MILO-848902 format. One line per field, with one value per atom (N, C-alpha, C): residue in three letters; x, y, z. Coordinates in steps of 0.001 Angstrom, whole numbers, plus 500000, padded with zeros to 6 digits. Layout:
N
resn c(ALA,...)
u c(X,...)
v c(Y,...)
w c(Z,...)
END
This chain:
324
resn c(MET,MET,MET,SER,SER,SER,LYS,LYS,LYS,TRP,TRP,TRP,VAL,VAL,VAL,SER,SER,SER,ARG,ARG,ARG,PRO,PRO,PRO,ASP,ASP,ASP,ASP,ASP,ASP,VAL,VAL,VAL,ASP,ASP,ASP,ALA,ALA,ALA,LEU,LEU,LEU,VAL,VAL,VAL,GLU,GLU,GLU,LYS,LYS,LYS,TRP,TRP,TRP,ALA,ALA,ALA,ASP,ASP,ASP,GLU,GLU,GLU,PHE,PHE,PHE,PRO,PRO,PRO,GLN,GLN,GLN,TYR,TYR,TYR,LEU,LEU,LEU,ARG,ARG,ARG,ALA,ALA,ALA,GLU,GLU,GLU,SER,SER,SER,LYS,LYS,LYS,THR,THR,THR,GLN,GLN,GLN,TYR,TYR,TYR,GLY,GLY,GLY,GLY,GLY,GLY,HIS,HIS,HIS,PRO,PRO,PRO,VAL,VAL,VAL,TRP,TRP,TRP,ALA,ALA,ALA,LEU,LEU,LEU,THR,THR,THR,VAL,VAL,VAL,THR,THR,THR,ASP,ASP,ASP,HIS,HIS,HIS,GLU,GLU,GLU,GLN,GLN,GLN,GLU,GLU,GLU,SER,SER,SER,ASP,ASP,ASP,GLN,GLN,GLN,LYS,LYS,LYS,PRO,PRO,PRO,ALA,ALA,ALA,ALA,ALA,ALA,MET,MET,MET,PHE,PHE,PHE,PHE,PHE,PHE,LYS,LYS,LYS,PRO,PRO,PRO,HIS,HIS,HIS,ALA,ALA,ALA,HIS,HIS,HIS,GLU,GLU,GLU,PRO,PRO,PRO,ALA,ALA,ALA,PRO,PRO,PRO,ILE,ILE,ILE,ALA,ALA,ALA,ALA,ALA,ALA,GLN,GLN,GLN,MET,MET,MET,ASN,ASN,ASN,PHE,PHE,PHE,ILE,ILE,ILE,SER,SER,SER,GLN,GLN,GLN,LEU,LEU,LEU,LEU,LEU,LEU,THR,THR,THR,GLY,GLY,GLY,GLN,GLN,GLN,GLU,GLU,GLU,LEU,LEU,LEU,ASP,ASP,ASP,GLY,GLY,GLY,THR,THR,THR,PRO,PRO,PRO,THR,THR,THR,ALA,ALA,ALA,LEU,LEU,LEU,PRO,PRO,PRO,ARG,ARG,ARG,GLU,GLU,GLU,GLU,GLU,GLU,ILE,ILE,ILE,LEU,LEU,LEU,ALA,ALA,ALA,ASN,ASN,ASN,THR,THR,THR,VAL,VAL,VAL,LEU,LEU,LEU,CYS,CYS,CYS,LEU,LEU,LEU,MET,MET,MET,PRO,PRO,PRO,ASP,ASP,ASP,ALA,ALA,ALA,ASN,ASN,ASN,PRO,PRO,PRO,ALA,ALA,ALA,GLY,GLY,GLY,THR,THR,THR,ALA,ALA,ALA,ALA,ALA,ALA,ALA,ALA,ALA,PRO,PRO,PRO,VAL,VAL,VAL,ASP,ASP,ASP,ALA,ALA,ALA,TRP,TRP,TRP,ASP,ASP,ASP,GLY,GLY,GLY,SER,SER,SER,GLN,GLN,GLN,TYR,TYR,TYR,THR,THR,THR,ASN,ASN,ASN,GLU,GLU,GLU,GLU,GLU,GLU,PHE,PHE,PHE,TRP,TRP,TRP,ALA,ALA,ALA,TRP,TRP,TRP,MET,MET,MET,ARG,ARG,ARG,GLY,GLY,GLY,ILE,ILE,ILE,ASP,ASP,ASP,PRO,PRO,PRO,GLU,GLU,GLU,THR,THR,THR,GLY,GLY,GLY,LYS,LYS,LYS,MET,MET,MET,TRP,TRP,TRP,LYS,LYS,LYS,ARG,ARG,ARG,VAL,VAL,VAL,ASP,ASP,ASP,LEU,LEU,LEU,TRP,TRP,TRP,ASP,ASP,ASP,ASP,ASP,ASP,THR,THR,THR,VAL,VAL,VAL,GLU,GLU,GLU,GLU,GLU,GLU,PRO,PRO,PRO,LEU,LEU,LEU,PRO,PRO,PRO,LEU,LEU,LEU,ARG,ARG,ARG,TYR,TYR,TYR,GLY,GLY,GLY,ILE,ILE,ILE,VAL,VAL,VAL,TYR,TYR,TYR,GLU,GLU,GLU,GLN,GLN,GLN,ILE,ILE,ILE,SER,SER,SER,GLU,GLU,GLU,HIS,HIS,HIS,GLU,GLU,GLU,TYR,TYR,TYR,VAL,VAL,VAL,GLU,GLU,GLU,PRO,PRO,PRO,ASN,ASN,ASN,ARG,ARG,ARG,HIS,HIS,HIS,HIS,HIS,HIS,ARG,ARG,ARG,SER,SER,SER,SER,SER,SER,LEU,LEU,LEU,PHE,PHE,PHE,ARG,ARG,ARG,TRP,TRP,TRP,ILE,ILE,ILE,LEU,LEU,LEU,GLU,GLU,GLU,LEU,LEU,LEU,ARG,ARG,ARG,GLU,GLU,GLU,ARG,ARG,ARG,ARG,ARG,ARG,LYS,LYS,LYS,TRP,TRP,TRP,ASP,ASP,ASP,ARG,ARG,ARG,MET,MET,MET,LEU,LEU,LEU,SER,SER,SER,LEU,LEU,LEU,HIS,HIS,HIS,GLN,GLN,GLN,CYS,CYS,CYS,GLU,GLU,GLU,PHE,PHE,PHE,THR,THR,THR,GLY,GLY,GLY,THR,THR,THR,VAL,VAL,VAL,GLU,GLU,GLU,ASN,ASN,ASN,ALA,ALA,ALA,MET,MET,MET,MET,MET,MET,ILE,ILE,ILE,LEU,LEU,LEU,PRO,PRO,PRO,CYS,CYS,CYS,LEU,LEU,LEU,TYR,TYR,TYR,ASP,ASP,ASP,GLU,GLU,GLU,GLN,GLN,GLN,PRO,PRO,PRO,ALA,ALA,ALA,GLU,GLU,GLU,LEU,LEU,LEU,GLN,GLN,GLN,GLU,GLU,GLU,MET,MET,MET,GLU,GLU,GLU,SER,SER,SER,ALA,ALA,ALA,TRP,TRP,TRP,ALA,ALA,ALA,ARG,ARG,ARG,ARG,ARG,ARG,ILE,ILE,ILE,VAL,VAL,VAL,GLU,GLU,GLU,ALA,ALA,ALA,TRP,TRP,TRP,GLU,GLU,GLU,GLU,GLU,GLU,VAL,VAL,VAL,PRO,PRO,PRO,GLY,GLY,GLY,GLY,GLY,GLY,LYS,LYS,LYS,PRO,PRO,PRO,ARG,ARG,ARG,GLN,GLN,GLN,GLU,GLU,GLU,ILE,ILE,ILE,ALA,ALA,ALA,PRO,PRO,PRO,LEU,LEU,LEU,GLY,GLY,GLY,TYR,TYR,TYR,THR,THR,THR,GLY,GLY,GLY,GLN,GLN,GLN,GLN,GLN,GLN,ARG,ARG,ARG,GLN,GLN,GLN,TYR,TYR,TYR,PHE,PHE,PHE,VAL,VAL,VAL,ASP,ASP,ASP,ARG,ARG,ARG,TRP,TRP,TRP,GLY,GLY,GLY,GLU,GLU,GLU,ILE,ILE,ILE,TYR,TYR,TYR,LYS,LYS,LYS,ASP,ASP,ASP,SER,SER,SER,ALA,ALA,ALA,ILE,ILE,ILE,ILE,ILE,ILE,THR,THR,THR,SER,SER,SER,GLU,GLU,GLU,ILE,ILE,ILE,ARG,ARG,ARG,ASN,ASN,ASN,ASN,ASN,ASN,SER,SER,SER,LEU,LEU,LEU,PRO,PRO,PRO,CYS,CYS,CYS,PRO,PRO,PRO,PRO,PRO,PRO,GLU,GLU,GLU,LEU,LEU,LEU,GLN,GLN,GLN,GLN,GLN,GLN,ALA,ALA,ALA,LEU,LEU,LEU,ASN,ASN,ASN,GLU,GLU,GLU,LYS,LYS,LYS,ALA,ALA,ALA,ILE,ILE,ILE,GLU,GLU,GLU,VAL,VAL,VAL,THR,THR,THR,VAL,VAL,VAL,ALA,ALA,ALA,GLU,GLU,GLU,LEU,LEU,LEU,LEU,LEU,LEU,ASP,ASP,ASP,GLY,GLY,GLY,ASN,ASN,ASN)
u c(331437,331389,331373,332070,332165,330612,330493,328942,328456,327285,326622,325627,326080,325444,325211,323562,323024,322016,321058,320101,320550,319817,320129,320550,319657,319946,321194,321814,323065,324318,323982,324784,325061,323917,324014,324861,324427,325205,326672,327143,328556,329247,328691,329385,329384,328449,328306,329775,329865,330686,331696,332026,333595,334323,333003,333325,334106,333644,333925,335405,335282,336515,337815,337741,338773,338726,338607,338771,339871,340994,341879,341750,340905,340794,339589,338211,337002,336677,336169,335244,333517,332911,331557,330462,330140,329087,328016,326712,325383,324477,323821,322575,321381,319948,319247,317796,317727,316520,315037,314214,312683,312375,312316,311981,312683,313859,314785,316063,315889,317483,318746,319537,321273,321636,322352,322654,324491,324800,326628,327205,328392,329439,330705,331260,332377,334000,334684,335862,336837,337609,338447,340093,340682,342165,342875,344121,344810,344675,343737,343467,344004,345312,346282,347459,347514,348415,347603,348395,347902,347161,346001,345508,345411,345488,345215,345973,347015,347751,347747,347342,346539,345873,345998,345231,343873,342436,341153,340647,339632,338816,337181,336208,334679,333815,332998,332591,331374,330076,328583,328013,326734,325772,324642,324078,322322,321287,321060,319845,319852,318401,317987,317671,317649,317223,318725,319859,320830,321803,321696,322311,323871,323871,325629,326847,326367,327289,327245,326699,326796,327566,327078,327623,329154,329609,331156,331721,330932,331606,331674,331074,331211,331690,332310,333316,334477,334957,335981,336378,335628,335638,336403,335598,336019,337597,337946,339346,340015,339817,340749,340705,339486,339670,340086,339787,340196,341005,341447,342413,341366,340345,339700,338286,338007,336710,335913,334374,333352,332907,333388,333282,334470,335139,336741,338045,337705,338913,339755,341211,342208,342282,342501,342633,343819,343706,344950,345218,344495,344484,345751,346740,347803,347443,346489,345645,346542,347626,348405,348943,349104,349419,348430,347279,346145,345726,345631,345544,346272,347497,348458,348417,348193,348633,347643,345941,344871,343835,343281,341794,340608,339741,338372,337256,336226,335103,334341,333439,332299,331220,329937,328711,327999,327945,327461,325949,325299,323637,323047,322798,322245,320726,320432,318545,318338,318767,318650,316896,316251,314819,314025,314595,313917,314713,316085,316630,315966,315407,314566,313118,312802,311349,311715,312765,312782,312641,312316,311651,312498,313884,314874,315988,317254,318469,319371,319262,319934,318983,319043,318497,319046,318509,319392,318742,317467,316988,315966,315983,315064,313605,313158,312045,311094,311878,311257,311764,310693,311057,311810,312552,312729,311405,310179,309036,308878,308536,308103,309445,310684,311556,311628,311386,311506,309893,309027,307680,308456,308967,309666,310465,311188,312231,311485,310512,309949,308589,307721,306331,305177,304449,303171,302641,302635,301316,300320,299438,298087,297226,297554,296880,297125,298556,299412,299585,299843,300169,301743,302195,303679,304610,305576,306791,306207,306001,305608,306785,306514,307585,308512,309933,311128,310933,311117,311402,312458,313139,313721,313043,312064,311318,309788,309327,307588,306758,305492,304711,303528,303431,302443,300813,300849,299816,299115,300267,300145,300278,301012,300891,299519,299425,298016,298587,297961,298046,299238,298878,299782,300221,301247,301784,300719,300354,299822,300684,302158,303247,304337,304757,305867,306950,307870,309031,310061,311048,311998,313149,313072,314638,314586,313087,313008,313165,313544,313957,312902,312031,311194,312035,311674,312429,311865,310230,309151,308050,307056,305869,305513,305245,304696,305634,307300,308203,308812,309042,310062,311065,312511,313127,314313,314556,315692,316675,317642,318664,320031,320067,321487,320913,319511,319364,318530,318689,318227,319412,319385,320031,319355,318387,317803,317899,318716,318684,319925,319654,320666,322024,322436,323347,324007,323320,323750,324403,323474,323914,325278,325245,326778,327661,327343,328729,328931,328243,328357,329033,328536,329339,330600,331057,332436,333029,332757,333360,333705,333257,333593,334394,334587,335655,337250,337433,338735,338447,339783,339248,339507,338311,338397,339166,339978,340925,340067,339027,338517,336960,336135,335056,334375,333951,333423,331849,330999,329381,329113,328740,328620,327098,326997,325421,325295,324105,323817,322759,322585,321524,321222,320393,319992,320579,320913,321982,321087,319809,318787,319472,319336,319725,321283,321829,323339,323852,325335,325703,326821,326750,327948,327103,328371,327742,328232,329209,329765,330193,329877,330522,330823,331782,332186,331853,330994,330521,331523,331436,331914,331094,331407,330304,329503,328313,327493,328119,329095,329501,331189,331620,332697,333572,332728,333528,333772,333448,333426,334335,335019,335783,337297,337898,339229,340030,341302,341778,342548,342872,343533,342412,341003,340292,339762,339896,339375,340484,341603,342558,342311,342345,342334,340928,339786,338711,338724,339249,339707,340448,341768,342658,342254,341318,340811,339503,338845,338070,338510,339497,340012,340530,341273,341928,340690,339829,338679,338241,337792,337295,338629,339750,340895,340481,340588,340675,339022,338079,337337,337464,337976,338026,339039,339794,340450,339465,338333,337464,336484,336512,335948,334799,334187,332363,332498,333388,333524,333326,332128,332308,332094,332940,332735,332873,331776,331747,333042,333391,334690,334863,333681,333227,333183,333594,333664,333361,332322,331704,330872,330867,329868,328673,327799,326542,325851,325006,324342,322581,322331,320870,320721,319375,319030,317788,317520,316484,316667,314932,315173,315931,316413,317137,318551,319030,320300,320205,319494,319524,319435,318852,319239,320475,321154,322723,323210,322950,323768,323491,322329,321919,322691,322132,322867,324398,324752,326470,327294,326504,327548,328835,328626,329704,330654,330310,331354,332048,331566,332326,333438,333117,334260,335700,335764,336572,336963,336271,336531,336346,337454,337221,336330,335316,334105,333531,333562,332892,332122,331265,330366,330440,330326,330522,328584,328719,327388,327390,327028,326994,325829,325860,324293,323548,322390,321558,320284,319711,318232,318408,319482,319930,320487,319990,320689,321841,322394,323992,325189,324498,325039,324517,324745,324611,324989,324543,324785,326384,327204,328679,329485,328749,329470,329563,327995,327580,328481,328686,329646,331030,331492,333056,333781,332558,332835,332679,331714,331469,333179,333399,334344,335542,335877,337049,337194,335960,336189,336511,335831,336764,338170,338914,340324,340890,340654,341496,341238,340212,340343,341400,341363,342324,343949,344078,345379,345765,344724,345156,345518,344898,345372,346649,347411,348241,349516,349134,350062,350727,349563,349756,349171,348375,347713,346660)
v c(731206,732222,731945,732435,732192,731884,731225,730988,732312,732338,733613,733527,734410,734387,735974,736243,737303,737166,736215,736640,736440,737162,737528,736281,735261,733965,733130,733310,732543,733635,734725,735893,735427,735751,735314,734542,733083,732073,731701,732367,732714,733669,734517,735874,734624,734122,733653,732602,731805,730631,731372,732179,733197,733588,734312,734650,733930,732757,731581,730913,731125,730570,731127,732399,733534,734822,734634,735876,736760,736076,737326,737922,737898,738465,739053,738606,739198,739707,741173,741173,741920,740716,740977,741816,742766,743766,744162,744170,744534,745304,745911,746826,746017,745508,744991,745890,745585,746280,746447,747052,747029,745610,745147,743706,742718,742855,741762,741262,741707,741226,742111,741583,742082,742813,744053,744740,744763,743834,743613,745081,745054,746084,744542,744241,743405,743940,743976,744819,743733,743511,742519,743122,742656,742601,741978,741912,741200,741775,741406,742692,742579,741450,741134,742174,742929,744054,745507,746263,747487,748031,748508,749073,750520,751512,752658,753513,752927,753563,752796,751979,751351,752047,752317,752610,751946,752647,751924,752458,751149,751406,750969,751785,751000,750844,749739,749593,748956,749573,749441,749651,748676,748480,748819,750139,750621,749762,749367,748865,747770,747633,745797,745382,745941,746057,745593,745642,745975,744508,743069,742281,741756,742201,741986,742078,743561,743796,743042,742499,741132,740402,739972,738550,738884,740028,740691,740767,741383,741262,739932,739303,738142,737111,737140,736182,737208,737899,738903,738539,738992,738451,737196,736329,734470,734591,735286,735341,735247,736452,737216,736243,735618,734843,733207,732929,731285,731387,732191,731820,730966,731282,730514,731289,731308,731879,731043,731626,730916,729372,729260,727850,726993,727730,726888,726878,728078,728389,729089,728854,729707,730886,731724,733289,733733,734718,735357,736311,736505,738322,737853,739006,738757,739065,737786,738228,738363,737657,737915,739592,740096,741605,742355,742399,742856,742922,741794,741353,742184,742326,742994,744351,744877,746371,746994,746802,747619,747095,748062,748027,748160,746725,747032,746598,747879,747594,747115,745804,745926,745720,746287,746109,745671,744024,743962,743996,744495,744677,745530,746913,747918,747489,746882,746560,745185,744333,742613,742384,742802,743058,743277,744234,744280,743264,743091,741801,740422,740196,739165,739233,740196,740166,740382,740185,740303,738557,738701,737848,736606,737400,736814,736947,735960,736047,737285,737389,738007,738411,739524,740310,740017,738949,738711,739213,739912,740274,739143,738136,737199,736884,737571,737348,738695,739832,741024,742359,742891,743910,744944,745831,747278,747975,748138,748596,747666,746598,745495,745788,745621,745715,746985,748061,749388,749237,748796,748468,747504,746819,746264,746861,747881,748723,749594,750675,751680,751283,750120,749711,750133,749557,749935,750980,751743,753054,752813,752636,752223,753326,754256,754844,754660,754200,754274,752707,751822,750651,750209,751521,751356,751860,752439,752403,753541,753706,754578,755641,756733,757514,757424,758270,758194,759260,758896,759944,759695,760101,759908,759280,759744,759067,759445,758246,757972,757134,757554,757130,756871,755212,754689,755034,756220,756022,757885,758260,759900,759797,758953,759109,758688,759417,759107,759321,758447,757170,755977,755414,754517,753172,752782,751624,750126,749844,748533,747599,747692,747074,747650,747221,748500,748343,748851,748957,748478,747493,746722,747635,748718,749830,750658,750448,751286,750022,750625,750244,750895,749637,750100,750551,751667,751946,752193,751832,751839,751418,751261,750426,751223,752366,753204,753700,753885,754575,753673,754600,753809,755023,754496,755663,754537,755588,755275,755030,754221,754176,755447,755503,756287,757729,757978,759475,759748,758969,759332,759034,759814,759522,758475,758004,757088,755787,755776,754315,753238,752016,751369,751844,752080,752345,753784,754628,755626,755800,755088,754640,753894,753092,752349,753793,754285,755193,756119,756850,757802,757383,756184,755691,755026,754561,754262,755433,756565,757601,758247,757964,758275,757795,756435,755588,756030,755881,756127,757082,757489,757766,756987,757321,756024,756932,756464,757190,756851,755934,755672,754819,755763,755016,754773,753208,753111,752621,753377,752871,752166,750896,749576,750008,749816,749993,749599,749274,749231,749775,750036,750449,749977,750304,749376,749981,750893,751259,751274,751615,751364,752426,751794,752603,752468,751432,751752,750328,749947,748677,748745,749996,750177,749088,748718,747980,748418,749245,750177,751497,752124,753083,753925,754866,755672,757017,757395,758564,759075,760395,761429,761798,762420,763245,764042,764639,765504,766913,766948,768347,768194,767561,767228,768532,769632,770614,771699,771117,772217,771266,770162,769175,769867,769799,770164,769465,770196,769769,768482,767980,766703,765587,766131,764922,764682,765768,765777,764790,764940,764361,762895,762651,760981,760318,761203,760560,760403,760893,761104,760263,760028,758768,757286,757836,756324,755433,756619,756303,755819,756689,756261,754464,754395,753051,752053,752227,751100,750990,752328,752126,750994,751654,750878,749421,748978,747754,746862,747533,747137,746407,747377,747138,745642,745215,744037,742589,743007,742020,741357,740465,739576,740185,740815,741089,742976,743188,744533,745377,746677,747476,748925,749730,750854,752143,752855,754150,754888,755562,756320,757733,758210,759899,759319,760087,760090,761677,761584,762824,762833,764011,764202,763735,763241,762688,763770,763382,764256,764780,764242,764512,766081,766413,767677,767977,769074,768977,768478,767913,767299,765929,765515,764173,764540,765746,766719,766535,767513,767743,766739,765770,764818,764364,764434,764070,765108,766221,767644,767713,767251,767408,766043,764719,763857,763247,764066,763697,764441,766232,767179,767417,766767,766723,765934,764739,763441,763638,764598,764841,766018,766795,767662,767195,765470,765019,763906,763243,762033,761559,760912,760420,759249,759588,758427,758731,757552,757737,756352,756557,755279,754663,753490,752405,751812,752018,751559,749996,749292,747793,747565,747185,747044,745610,746371,745417,745122,743846,743229,743528,742852,742645,741571,741127,739651,739871,741264,741244,741089,741388,741615,740570,739348,738316,738617,737403,737907,737506,736732,736380,737660,738515,739710,740902,740931,741617,741435,740062,740079,740340,740109,740135,741336,742353,744170,744743,744115,744821,744378,742978,742457,743601,743440,744298,745658,746516,748021,747817,746389,746274,746440,745296,745197,745831,746646,748102,749003,749299,749906,749536,748380,747960,747824,747784,747794,749208,750054,751476,751551,751185,751241,750490,749863,749166,750074,750575,751450,752632,753068,754180,755623,755245,756388,756938)
w c(355702,356489,357748,358411,360142,360887,361710,362257,362696,362316,362761,364178,364951,365983,366355,366508,366305,367623,367803,368560,370046,370939,372144,373123,373097,373832,373604,372206,371652,372458,372293,372712,373854,374600,376358,376985,376102,376424,376001,375020,374672,375946,376176,376961,378392,378652,380278,380130,378995,379103,378744,378140,377696,379621,379869,381470,382084,382131,383088,382585,381120,381051,380791,380468,380343,381130,382417,383389,383360,382978,382641,381555,380767,379598,378952,379724,379576,380801,380948,382017,381491,381762,381134,382084,381509,382498,381660,382712,381707,382731,381532,382148,381898,382639,382433,381742,380410,379722,380317,380331,380999,380538,379225,379536,379906,380371,381240,380191,379319,378494,378988,379120,379346,378151,378562,377437,377699,377091,377193,377474,377855,377925,378216,376913,377061,376957,378031,377909,377812,376742,376204,376668,377207,377434,378372,378579,379561,380858,381786,383030,384153,384048,385006,384618,383771,383165,383640,384055,384058,382781,382700,381514,381596,382447,382458,380867,380732,379810,378233,378124,377014,376146,375106,374116,373910,373927,374010,372924,372789,372028,372092,371693,371947,370889,370635,369339,370082,369089,369586,368267,368639,367833,368090,367858,368035,367796,366628,366234,365995,366207,366668,365151,363963,362589,361896,362660,362089,362489,362106,362930,362673,361785,360987,362199,362759,363816,365049,365436,366414,365885,364546,364264,364331,363781,363703,364990,365738,367137,367969,367852,368459,368131,366763,365981,366661,366224,366813,368531,369151,370425,370528,369932,370178,369339,368674,368210,369284,369837,370783,372311,372283,373787,373395,371999,372163,371301,370016,369254,368073,367882,366869,366598,365255,364769,365277,365585,365864,365186,364278,363304,363297,364494,364330,364131,363067,361826,363033,362992,363795,363079,364203,364021,363397,362039,361737,362557,363785,364239,365306,365597,366696,367789,368301,369281,370520,370935,372085,372407,371078,371196,371171,370805,371063,372669,373412,374521,375317,375222,376030,375687,374595,374651,373980,374117,374433,374848,375137,375929,374985,374744,373779,374582,374231,375072,373754,373509,372687,373273,372944,372775,371862,371990,370805,370376,371186,371022,371885,371554,372495,372651,371761,372071,371871,372783,372242,372385,373282,373126,371723,371021,369592,368817,368855,368006,368247,369717,369689,368928,368325,367952,366728,366068,364397,364076,362580,362272,361455,361522,360858,361588,361460,362254,361462,360183,359242,358195,357587,356548,355274,354506,353130,351910,352286,350726,350254,350786,349945,350498,351827,352229,352280,352437,352763,351624,351089,350292,351496,350859,351477,352357,351893,352529,353846,353370,354273,355726,355101,356204,357099,356308,357121,357909,357768,358696,359672,359402,360852,361493,361066,361861,362666,362047,362951,363432,362672,363031,361688,361921,360737,360906,360448,360218,359915,360684,360650,359390,358895,358196,356831,356617,355469,355033,356151,355938,355824,355798,355303,356886,356709,357981,358835,360012,360955,360952,361878,361981,362606,362622,363344,364608,365947,367079,367704,368536,369701,370748,371413,372458,372255,372544,372635,373460,373586,374980,374040,374635,373851,374476,375631,375982,375270,374699,374278,372702,372006,370594,369584,369034,367818,366754,365847,365861,366174,367075,367584,365937,366291,365158,365317,364272,364446,365061,364575,364999,365540,367218,367387,366388,366388,365516,366239,365828,366619,367049,366383,366396,367892,368236,369316,370538,371893,372905,373494,374229,375483,377192,377564,378707,379902,379597,381011,380435,381183,380716,379564,379237,378124,377450,377789,376882,376128,374836,374054,373570,373293,372625,371214,370711,369496,369963,370237,371082,370976,369716,369377,369411,369938,369880,371042,372110,373322,374775,375499,376775,377558,377548,378547,378082,376783,376284,376684,376662,377534,376700,375305,375003,375321,375663,376254,377495,378393,379507,379860,378899,378877,378431,377443,376772,377710,378304,379587,380835,381192,382400,382073,380790,380131,380308,379805,379501,380572,381775,383121,383860,383114,383770,383028,381904,380931,379899,379209,378030,376738,376038,374737,373717,373050,372049,370798,370527,369486,369925,368877,369164,367660,367365,366159,366358,365711,365780,364724,364793,363703,363607,362091,361646,360113,359599,358227,357783,356591,355708,354701,353922,352302,350937,351105,350039,348765,348357,347329,346232,345125,343686,343436,344178,344289,344472,343604,343745,345030,345652,346624,348066,349081,349908,351114,351240,352687,352258,353514,353500,355142,355112,356290,356364,357679,357660,358988,358985,359896,360831,362022,362842,362283,362308,361904,362336,363624,363776,363479,362393,362143,361862,361565,361053,362032,363516,364601,365567,365095,366323,365930,367016,367323,366112,365499,364257,364331,365690,365529,365743,365967,365989,364361,363800,362106,361543,361966,361016,361780,362440,363076,362547,362487,362314,360368,359803,358412,357860,358352,358018,358805,359736,360172,359051,359009,358022,356475,356027,354443,354669,355907,355974,356148,356448,356478,355133,354408,353036,352291,352469,351723,352009,353395,353765,353160,353033,352477,350893,350480,349002,348717,349908,349689,350167,350612,351059,350068,349602,348440,348413,347529,347392,347688,348339,348875,348062,348238,346876,347889,348456,349542,348644,349150,348532,349139,347905,348005,348712,348666,349439,351128,351653,353111,353608,354238,354595,355812,356824,357653,357686,358590,358388,358040,356963,356217,356554,357930,358601,358450,358427,358512,359257,360108,360875,362128,362508,363555,364008,362759,362910,363075,362751,362677,364562,364809,366023,366977,366869,367714,367727,366882,367378,367912,367309,368266,369549,369846,371350,372072,371434,372488,372335,370915,371208,370833,371007,371076,371770,373405,374263,373959,373125,372751,371701,370837,369546,369945,371252,371404,371871,372221,372792,372322,371534,370835,369675,369346,367480,367531,366675,366562,365056,364687,363123,362938,361970,361834,360376,360690,359141,359087,358187,357283,356271,356334,355924,355138,353999,353238,353940,353904,354647,353478,354204,353016,351762,351574,350161,349296,348402,347966,347108,346806,346429,347803,348915,349993,351129,351135,351735,353151,354206,355396,355530,355206,355134,354920,353626,353276,354199,354861,356114,357165,357370,358746,358301,357280,356880,356900,355969,356328,357351,358391,360320,360188,360308,361246,360538,359278,358758,359614,359657,360446,361407,362463,363540,363801,362944,362715,362464,361615,360903,362284,363018,364231,365038,365592,366175,366033,364737,364150,364376,364010,364319,365667,366284,368097,368190,367612,368081,367414,366167,365429,365953,367093,367605,367056,365956,364974,365918)
END
């Protein structure tokens, strides 16, 4: 496995090092969380070349309890900038072609404060049951001792009862307010996405996630937007083909067991409404799909979690280069 980097301090140190060494290729910008951590938007391209006409892709990892996409993005960036993976292995990527012909913005961690509070660097299934893991994710409900509820925004001066331990999925945005990053526009994630969309057109947006795949041997799947059926036909065609190519690539990864079905996000009720409210305008003009890689599972160790996430990124970049 390439070197695993997911802790905020390690991410920050690498970003600062790379920004100093590779100013031609890396533009590192950040927004500061309430707790002080920088939320990075890392734009990788040959900045000495005109970039307005280059195809562009955005990659982001919303959730603090899903660290493998951080490790994957950091290793991918390392290859583009240094020509090597983080463990020193020479890259197989066509890095010069990518730098010259694409614009890539990667947001390795939208909630580093949450990631910093996690008890492990990677969830490998050896230390916590899924119920224990879920209680770390959303907090401990004082009445049940299990996972607290899922909401877009909450205030710890108003909520009753408060969780015994606050869940790391939530980003603190003020002294008393917390949001789930991909469900509220006040999150650092959305503040970045909305600003980046004002700057230029993004041809593809890949949202990187992990879930537990309980009761199945599968360890990866692709999800289309919940409003897929209402999107323009050209976006539907692009998203479906792109997702299918990622699934096919996962089959070539040793240990990869992707789900073959590719369907729109299946949430209902309030959870679906969060996406309609926050993402609805983006779905109208953007190709955006979601990857899910197995988390907290002995059959899907961290090195496989990282490899599957990285493959989804690589396929997306290849699609840009191919003009698809």
